[in-house]
N, C-alpha and C positions, 0 to 999 in steps of 0.2 A: 416358623416365628412370627413373630410380633411385628410390626411395623416400630413398634420403640424399639425390639431387640433388635432386629436390623439395623436401624438408625447407631445404635452404640455399639455393635457391631464394628461398620463402616467409620463413627468416628475413635473410638479407643481400642476398634483391632490391634494385631501384632504386625496385621501390612503382610499375614500372606494367607488371608480369606479368598475365595474366590473373588465376592462382592469388593471386596480391597484393591485386587486386582482389575479388576473391572471398572475401576470408578479413577483410577489410576493411569489404564489405560484412556480411554474417552478424556480425561484434563490431556493426557499428552500425544493426541490425534486432536481433540478443539485450536493444542499450544499450537501444533505442529502447522496446522492451515492460518491461524493467526498467524504466526511469524511468516508463511510464501506471502500471504496474500502485503503486509506492513513493510518486505527486507526483500525481497525473490528478485530480482531486475523482471524475470519474467514477467511477472505480476503489474509492476508498476509499467511496463510496454502496453500492458490492459489499459492503464487507463492516461494515455501517451490521446488517444484521439478525442479527451474531453479540451484538450489543448485547442487542438484543431479546427473543432467544434465552437469553441467560448471564443477564440480568435478575434472577433471585430468584439466581442462583447464587452472584454477587458482590456480594450484598447491594450493590447499585447506591442503594435508598430510604435505606436508613442514609446512604452518600456524599452525595448530599445535603441529606438535613436535618443533620447533624454541620457542611457547609460551611455553611449557613443557620445555624444557634445560632453557630456561630464566627465566624463575622463580621455582627452586629446592624448593626452600622458602615452596609454597604452593603444587607443586606436587612431592616432594621428586625423588628421583635417577629415573632415564630410564634404570637403567641397566638389562638387560630381554628382557624389551619390543623392542617391532618391532614396527615402522613407521607406516605403514601398519595397523596392526593389531589395533593400536589403533586409526588410524583413520577410522576403521570401524567401528567399539565402536560408534566413535561420531557419524558418517554418520546418526546412527539410535538414534541418540538422541536430538541433534540443537532442538532450537525451534526460530519463527520471530520475532523480534522487529518491531515498527516502528521507523522512524526517521525522524523526521522535515526537511534533507537538504536529494535531490540528488545528492548537490556538492561538500559538506562537507564530510571527511571521519565516520564512528562511530567510537568511542572506544570505549568498554563499559564498566565501572568500575569494572564490577564485571565477567568478562569472555573477551573471542575471540568471533570478529568479524568474521566468518569464508567469507561470500560474504557480500555485500554491491547490493541492484538489486533494480533501481530509477524508480520511477514510472511518469514516463517523460509524458503523455497523456493519458488520459480518454475516450471511449466515449463512452455518456448514452444517452439513447434512453426514449425519454417521448413519451406514446402512447396517442390518442385519448381515448381509455379505462381511461386511468390511470384518464387523465381532469374528463370528462365526472361522473365518480365515485367521484370525490373531487367535481361536482357540478359546474362546469367551461364548459361555451360554446366552443365548440371546433374550434367554426372560429377566435373566439377570445382569443385564447392558440396560434394560426396560428400568427393569427397578432401581440400579443407583443412580441415573440420567439426572432427578431434581438434585442430586448430591453433589455434580460438579460445581467447577468454579464459578462456569458458567452459566445465561440464565438459558433454561430448555421453553422452546415456546412450543413443539409441537409433539406430539407421539402418533406415531402412523402402526401400523400393522407392522412393515418391513424397513420403517428407518428413524430416524429422531432425529430433530430440527432442533439447534442450538444457534446462540445472536452471542455477537463475542462485540467489546467497542474497545478496540487498540488503542483510540485516540493517536495517533500519529495521522502522518499525509504524504504523499507522494509530488515532488514540485521540481515541474519541467524550465533544467537552466541547461543554460548556455553560458561557454565557457569563456574568458578572457581573449585564452589563444584561442580557441575556435575561431570564435569571432573576430579577430582581428587577423586571424588568416582568409578568412570568408569577403573580409575586406580587401584585402591586399590581395585577393584575385579579382574581384570585380573592378579594384585600380587597375591592375595589368591589363581586364577585356577595357577598359576604357580605353585605355591609351594606346 
């Protein structure tokens, strides 16, 4: 089969040939990885260290303090509390949330976004073992790899490396209710 015949089979076939099935399988594998990296809570937790590492650089202490001062009806008076102490408590209490864009700032309706971390590019490896486990011939999978919806970066003997750009982000968020609880606990400890 020539390359042109092969491409026509993939693009204009009936969906039941081995190359078409292999192509669909590859797209599904990659889409699943993109979805996991940009939406699954476990994946979001993998980005949390970036928040802690850049805490000082992004002046997150100031952001938390200003948010509290700007919303006295939710958080009450900040008299007697120290900015660094409040930030230290939040440091151990934020959660990660997915957001659909890496280009627009995330403003949660129920709290404060401490830091937004874009997911600009993902490297996804598909192995010969995965293909054969799914019932696909590795040579066919390698041959259809350039026709996926994703950029094929490298073809190795027993693996393929694809690159995907989800264009989304993970956001470190502290909810207003959690922040209010932290502040109330700090006030009780000082009393």
